[in-house]
C-alpha positions as CSV (number, residue, x, y, z in Angstrom):
1,X,6.9,-9.9,-10.2
2,X,3.1,-9.3,-10.5
3,X,1.2,-7.8,-7.6
4,X,-2.5,-8.5,-6.9
5,X,-4.6,-7.1,-4.1
6,X,-7.3,-8.5,-1.8
7,X,-9.2,-6.8,0.9
8,X,-9.6,-8.2,4.4
9,X,-12.1,-7.3,7.1
10,X,-10.8,-7.2,10.7
11,X,-13.5,-7.9,13.3
12,X,-13.5,-8.2,17.0
13,X,-15.6,-11.2,18.0
14,X,-15.8,-12.5,21.6
15,X,-12.6,-10.6,22.4
16,X,-10.6,-12.1,19.6
17,X,-9.6,-10.5,16.3
18,X,-10.9,-12.3,13.2
19,X,-9.5,-11.6,9.8
20,X,-11.8,-12.4,6.8
21,X,-11.0,-12.0,3.1
22,X,-13.8,-10.4,1.1
23,X,-15.5,-12.3,-1.6
24,X,-16.9,-11.1,-5.0
25,X,-20.5,-11.6,-6.1
26,X,-19.8,-15.2,-7.3
27,X,-18.5,-16.3,-3.9
28,X,-14.9,-16.2,-5.0
29,X,-12.1,-14.3,-3.3
30,X,-12.1,-10.7,-4.5
31,X,-8.7,-9.9,-6.2
32,X,-7.6,-7.1,-8.4
33,X,-4.3,-6.1,-10.0
34,X,-5.1,-2.4,-9.7
35,X,-4.0,-0.9,-6.4
36,X,-6.2,2.2,-7.0
37,X,-9.3,0.0,-7.3
38,X,-8.5,-1.9,-4.1
39,X,-7.8,1.4,-2.3
40,X,-11.1,2.9,-3.5
41,X,-13.1,-0.1,-2.3
42,X,-11.3,-0.2,1.0
43,X,-11.9,3.5,1.7
44,X,-15.6,3.1,0.8
45,X,-16.0,0.1,3.2
46,X,-14.2,1.9,6.0
47,X,-16.3,5.0,5.5
48,X,-19.6,3.1,5.5
49,X,-19.0,0.5,8.3
50,X,-21.7,0.6,10.9
51,X,-20.2,-2.1,13.1
52,X,-16.8,-0.5,13.5
53,X,-15.0,-3.2,11.5
54,X,-11.8,-2.2,9.7
55,X,-10.8,-3.0,6.1
56,X,-7.2,-3.3,4.9
57,X,-5.5,-4.1,1.6
58,X,-3.5,-7.3,1.4
59,X,-0.8,-7.5,-1.3
60,X,-0.3,-10.8,-3.1
61,X,3.0,-11.3,-4.9
62,X,2.9,-13.7,-7.9
63,X,6.2,-15.1,-9.3
64,X,5.4,-15.2,-13.0
């Protein structure tokens, strides 16, 4: 089973949690098969957030 990873942003808007999947520079869902890359990006985003949003890794399982 192949694993891919996406990153989601968790925001609090008008008292409700909103989950948003991050996009790449072409407007497509960002996805990688390298957990280390996803972790590095997620840590970078969490360190640099100025709005208090949180970023988490989402694991996608592919049955191939």
